[in-house]
C-alpha positions as CSV (number, residue, x, y, z in Angstrom):
1,M,110.4,104.0,1.5
2,A,113.7,105.1,0.1
3,T,116.8,103.1,1.0
4,I,118.8,105.3,3.4
5,D,121.9,104.3,5.3
6,W,120.6,105.3,8.8
7,D,124.0,104.5,10.4
8,E,125.6,107.3,8.3
9,F,122.6,109.6,8.6
10,E,123.3,112.8,10.5
11,L,120.9,115.4,12.0
12,D,123.5,118.2,12.3
13,R,122.0,120.5,9.7
14,L,118.5,120.0,11.0
15,A,119.5,120.5,14.6
16,E,121.4,123.7,13.7
17,R,118.3,125.1,11.9
18,L,116.0,124.2,14.8
19,R,118.3,125.9,17.3
20,E,118.4,129.0,15.1
21,R,114.7,129.3,14.6
22,R,113.0,128.0,17.8
23,S,113.2,128.8,21.5
24,A,116.0,126.9,23.2
25,P,113.7,124.5,25.1
26,D,111.6,123.7,22.1
27,A,114.6,123.2,19.8
28,E,116.3,120.8,22.2
29,K,113.1,118.8,22.7
30,T,112.6,118.5,18.9
31,V,116.3,117.5,18.4
32,W,115.9,114.9,21.2
33,A,112.8,113.5,19.5
34,F,114.6,113.3,16.2
35,E,117.6,111.5,17.8
36,R,115.2,108.9,19.4
37,A,113.5,108.3,16.0
38,L,116.9,108.0,14.3
39,E,117.9,105.4,16.9
40,I,114.8,103.4,16.0
41,A,115.5,103.8,12.3
42,R,119.0,102.4,12.8
43,I,117.5,99.3,14.4
44,D,115.0,98.8,11.5
45,A,113.6,101.5,9.3
46,A,110.3,99.6,9.2
47,L,109.9,100.3,12.9
48,L,109.2,104.0,12.0
49,D,105.7,103.1,10.8
50,Y,105.0,101.4,14.2
51,L,106.5,104.4,16.0
52,L,104.2,106.8,14.2
53,T,101.2,104.7,15.0
54,A,102.2,104.4,18.7
55,V,102.8,108.1,19.1
56,V,99.6,109.2,17.4
57,C,97.6,106.8,19.6
58,L,99.3,108.0,22.8
59,I,98.7,111.7,21.9
60,A,95.1,110.8,21.1
61,R,94.8,109.1,24.5
62,A,96.3,112.1,26.3
63,T,93.9,114.5,24.6
64,N,90.3,114.5,25.8
65,D,87.9,112.9,23.4
66,A,90.5,112.9,20.5
67,T,90.9,110.0,18.1
68,P,94.0,109.2,16.1
69,R,92.4,110.7,13.1
70,D,91.8,113.9,15.0
71,I,95.4,114.1,15.9
72,L,96.6,113.4,12.3
73,E,94.2,116.0,10.9
74,A,95.5,118.6,13.4
75,Y,99.1,117.9,12.5
76,F,98.2,117.9,8.8
77,R,96.8,121.4,9.1
78,R,100.1,122.6,10.8
79,A,102.4,120.8,8.3
80,P,104.6,122.8,6.0
81,S,103.5,123.1,2.4
82,D,104.8,120.6,-0.1
83,M,106.9,123.4,-1.8
84,R,108.4,124.5,1.6
85,W,109.2,120.9,2.4
86,R,110.9,120.2,-0.9
87,E,112.8,123.5,-1.2
88,E,113.7,124.3,2.4
89,L,113.2,121.5,4.9
90,R,113.9,118.3,3.1
91,P,117.4,119.4,2.1
92,L,118.2,119.7,5.8
93,L,117.8,115.9,6.0
94,D,120.1,115.1,3.1
95,A,123.4,113.5,3.8
């Protein structure tokens, strides 16, 4: 994992983009989730791996008969392409 100064990391550009392109409730929920994840990263970036594991397991439990693998595969299918990530989305998370 790259070394990032999480205390200096800002979500402003990403939050602006989300608010422009999503419904207000969806954008605010997504921004809220990113803010919580950033709080955890500021404690210890290694905790992000544990957070991902916990969230995937909780979503699997909340979904009838789903496994963590089912959840990850569903999110993988919905994920942006590598090119879109690199060219459009990743820059929104640059300092």
